[in-house]
C-alpha positions in Angstrom: -16.4 -33.7 -1.2 -18.1 -31.9 -4.0 -17.1 -28.9 -6.0 -17.9 -25.6 -4.4 -19.6 -23.8 -7.2 -20.0 -20.3 -5.7 -23.6 -19.1 -6.1 -22.3 -15.8 -5.0 -24.0 -14.0 -7.9 -26.7 -12.6 -5.7 -24.1 -10.6 -3.8 -23.6 -8.6 -7.0 -27.0 -7.1 -6.6 -28.4 -4.4 -4.5 -31.4 -4.9 -2.2 -34.6 -6.0 -3.8 -36.0 -3.3 -6.1 -39.7 -3.7 -6.7 -39.8 -1.9 -10.0 -37.6 0.0 -12.5 -39.1 3.3 -11.5 -39.6 4.3 -7.9 -42.1 6.2 -5.9 -40.7 7.8 -2.8 -41.9 10.0 0.1 -40.2 12.9 -1.7 -42.3 12.1 -4.8 -45.8 12.0 -3.4 -47.4 12.4 -6.8 -46.0 9.2 -8.0 -44.1 10.8 -10.9 -41.6 8.6 -12.6 -38.0 9.3 -11.5 -35.2 9.4 -14.1 -34.6 6.0 -15.5 -31.3 4.4 -14.3 -30.2 1.6 -16.6 -27.7 0.2 -14.0 -30.5 -0.2 -11.4 -32.8 -1.6 -14.1 -30.2 -4.2 -15.1 -29.5 -5.2 -11.5 -33.3 -5.7 -11.0 -33.4 -7.9 -14.1 -30.3 -9.9 -12.9 -31.9 -10.5 -9.5 -35.0 -11.8 -11.2 -33.0 -14.0 -13.6 -31.2 -15.6 -10.6 -34.5 -16.3 -8.9 -35.8 -17.9 -12.0 -32.6 -19.9 -12.4 -32.9 -21.1 -8.8 -36.4 -22.3 -9.6 -35.4 -23.9 -12.9 -37.5 -21.5 -15.0 -35.0 -21.2 -17.7 -37.0 -19.3 -20.3 -37.9 -16.5 -17.8 -34.3 -16.4 -16.6 -33.1 -15.9 -20.2 -35.7 -13.2 -20.9 -34.5 -11.2 -17.9 -30.9 -11.7 -18.8 -31.6 -10.4 -22.3 -33.3 -7.4 -20.8 -30.4 -6.7 -18.4 -28.0 -7.0 -21.3 -30.1 -4.5 -23.3 -29.8 -2.0 -20.3 -26.1 -2.7 -19.7 -24.5 -4.2 -22.9 -21.0 -4.2 -21.6 -21.5 -5.2 -17.9 -19.2 -7.9 -16.4 -22.0 -9.0 -14.0 -24.4 -9.5 -16.8 -21.8 -11.6 -18.7 -21.0 -13.6 -15.6 -24.6 -14.6 -15.0 -25.1 -15.3 -18.6 -22.2 -17.8 -18.3 -23.8 -19.4 -15.3 -27.1 -19.6 -17.2 -25.5 -21.3 -20.2 -23.8 -23.8 -17.9 -27.2 -24.7 -16.5 -28.6 -25.4 -19.9 -25.5 -27.3 -21.0 -24.4 -24.9 -23.7 -20.7 -25.0 -22.8 -19.4 -23.0 -25.7 -21.6 -20.1 -24.9 -20.8 -20.4 -21.2 -17.1 -20.1 -21.9 -17.6 -17.2 -24.3 -19.4 -15.3 -21.6 -16.8 -16.1 -18.9 -14.2 -14.6 -21.2 -16.3 -11.6 -21.8 -16.8 -11.0 -18.1 -13.1 -11.2 -17.5 -12.3 -8.9 -20.4 -14.5 -6.2 -18.7 -13.5 -6.9 -15.1 -10.2 -8.7 -14.8 -10.0 -8.4 -11.0 -13.1 -10.4 -10.0 -11.9 -13.5 -8.3 -15.3 -15.1 -8.2 -15.4 -15.2 -12.0 -12.0 -16.9 -12.2 -13.2 -19.4 -9.5 -16.4 -20.3 -11.3 -14.7 -20.4 -14.7 -12.1 -22.7 -13.3 -14.7 -25.0 -11.8 -16.4 -25.1 -15.2 -13.2 -26.0 -17.0 -12.3 -28.7 -14.4 -15.7 -30.4 -15.0 -14.6 -30.6 -18.7 -11.3 -32.3 -17.6 -9.3 -29.2 -18.7 -7.3 -29.4 -15.6 -4.3 -27.2 -16.4 -6.4 -24.3 -17.5 -8.7 -24.7 -14.5 -5.6 -24.7 -12.1 -4.4 -21.5 -13.6 -7.7 -19.8 -13.1 -8.0 -21.0 -9.5 -4.5 -19.6 -8.8 -5.4 -16.4 -10.5 -8.4 -15.9 -8.2 -6.3 -16.7 -5.1 -3.6 -14.2 -6.2 -6.0 -11.2 -6.3 -5.4 -9.0 -3.2 -9.0 -8.4 -2.2 -10.4 -11.9 -2.9 -12.0 -13.3 0.2 -13.1 -16.8 -0.9 -9.6 -18.2 -0.8 -10.6 -21.3 1.2 -13.3 -22.3 -1.3 -11.0 -21.8 -4.3 -8.2 -23.9 -2.7 -10.8 -26.6 -2.0 -11.9 -26.7 -5.6 -8.3 -26.6 -6.8 -7.6 -29.6 -4.5 -10.6 -31.5 -5.8 -9.6 -30.7 -9.4 -6.1 -31.9 -8.8 -7.5 -35.1 -7.2 -9.6 -35.7 -10.3 -6.5 -35.3 -12.4 -4.8 -37.9 -10.1 -2.2 -35.3 -9.1 -2.4 -36.3 -5.5 0.5 -34.4 -4.0 -0.8 -31.1 -5.5 -4.3 -32.0 -4.2 -2.8 -32.4 -0.7 -0.9 -29.1 -0.9 -4.1 -27.3 -2.0 -6.1 -29.1 0.6 -3.7 -28.1 3.4 -4.0 -24.4 2.2 -7.8 -24.7 2.2 -7.8 -26.1 5.8 -5.4 -23.3 6.9 -7.9 -20.7 5.6 -10.9 -22.5 7.0 -10.0 -24.7 9.9 -13.6 -25.2 10.8 -14.2 -27.2 7.7 -13.8 -30.6 9.3 -14.5 -32.5 6.0 -11.2 -31.2 4.7 -9.6 -33.5 7.3 -11.2 -36.5 5.8 -10.3 -35.4 2.3 -6.7 -35.0 3.3 -6.7 -38.3 5.2 -7.9 -40.1 2.2 -5.3 -38.5 -0.1 -2.5 -39.3 2.4 -3.6 -42.9 2.5 -3.4 -43.0 -1.3 0.2 -41.7 -1.3 1.1 -44.0 1.7 1.7 -41.2 4.1 0.0 -43.0 7.0 1.2 -40.9 9.9 -0.2 -37.8 8.2 -3.5 -39.6 7.5 -3.8 -40.6 11.1 -3.2 -37.1 12.2 -6.1 -35.8 10.1 -8.4 -38.5 11.3 -7.6 -37.8 14.9 -8.3 -34.1 14.2 -11.7 -35.0 12.8 -12.7 -37.2 15.7 -11.8 -34.5 18.2 -14.5 -32.3 16.9 -17.1 -34.7 15.3 -18.9 -37.9 16.0 -18.0 -40.7 13.7 -19.5 -40.7 10.2 -19.6 -43.4 7.6 -16.7 -41.6 5.8 -14.5 -41.1 8.8 -14.9 -44.7 9.8 -14.2 -45.8 6.3 -11.0 -43.8 6.2 -10.0 -45.5 9.5 -10.7 -48.8 7.9 -8.6 -48.0 4.8 -5.7 -46.6 6.9 -5.8 -49.7 9.1 -5.8 -52.1 6.1 -2.9 -50.4 4.2 -0.9 -49.9 7.4 -1.4 -53.6 8.4 -3.2 -52.9 11.7 -5.6 -55.8 11.9 -7.1 -54.9 15.3 -7.9 -51.4 14.2 -9.3 -52.7 10.9 -11.7 -55.0 12.8 -12.6 -52.3 15.3 -13.5 -49.6 12.9 -15.0 -52.0 10.4 -17.4 -53.3 13.1 -18.3 -49.7 14.1 -19.0 -48.9 10.4 -21.4 -51.9 10.1 -23.2 -51.2 13.4 -23.7 -47.4 12.9 -24.0 -47.1 9.1 -24.9 -50.6 7.7 -26.6 -49.5 4.5 -23.9 -47.0 3.3 -21.6 -47.5 0.3 -18.7 -47.4 2.8 -20.1 -50.4 4.7 -20.7 -52.2 1.4 -17.1 -51.6 0.4 -15.9 -52.9 3.7 -17.9 -56.1 3.4 -16.5 -56.5 -0.2 -13.0 -55.6 0.9 -12.8 -52.8 -1.7 -10.3 -50.7 0.2 -9.2 -48.7 -2.8 -12.7 -47.1 -3.3 
């Protein structure tokens, strides 16, 4: 599983605005309406995000600078600046802008989530964990499953497997349709030798999904560590027949069951 870096920033913005001044049916002469710096900034943010999506970094930066000129103390502007600086690998600036965004709007769970993801990628696990939990604690935050998922992945990277299992279980409770969480939890439970729990998650997965290279690989790992030779052979052969060129199949052939 990969980190869920929420590209939710588009949701900050209003519907597409074609220009910073508007001509309406009530303004048939096309006279300029009163300039609204908030709408102008949102327009620039929307353009910046589109340019970021297309890897046009200079144009993204130009629009962010313009948005900041219109709204010099806006949490949304700071947040998207943080995301921009992440994309161009200027980590110190990214962190500065995450902190600025939080200082202006301390109740935005998405900012804590993305800041936590950023810190986890830098192996700053304790700080990242605190930010994930802060996002989850906010009463109106509605991306709880994503944040628990990232908290679990971060704990796994830090080799804190029991915490990763706890967060993964919470994530699955909040998003039971995310079948990949079953594989994630199966793998973790194999690592900590909780084989019955691992089997339960694998069975849950196969109830609602066809076999994948990863699901068969976790069956192989479970069978090996649990000493079930017939199951090991069965699932290993399935893996080779269905997914012969995958890393999981190669690991099976090479007997690298810890990978």
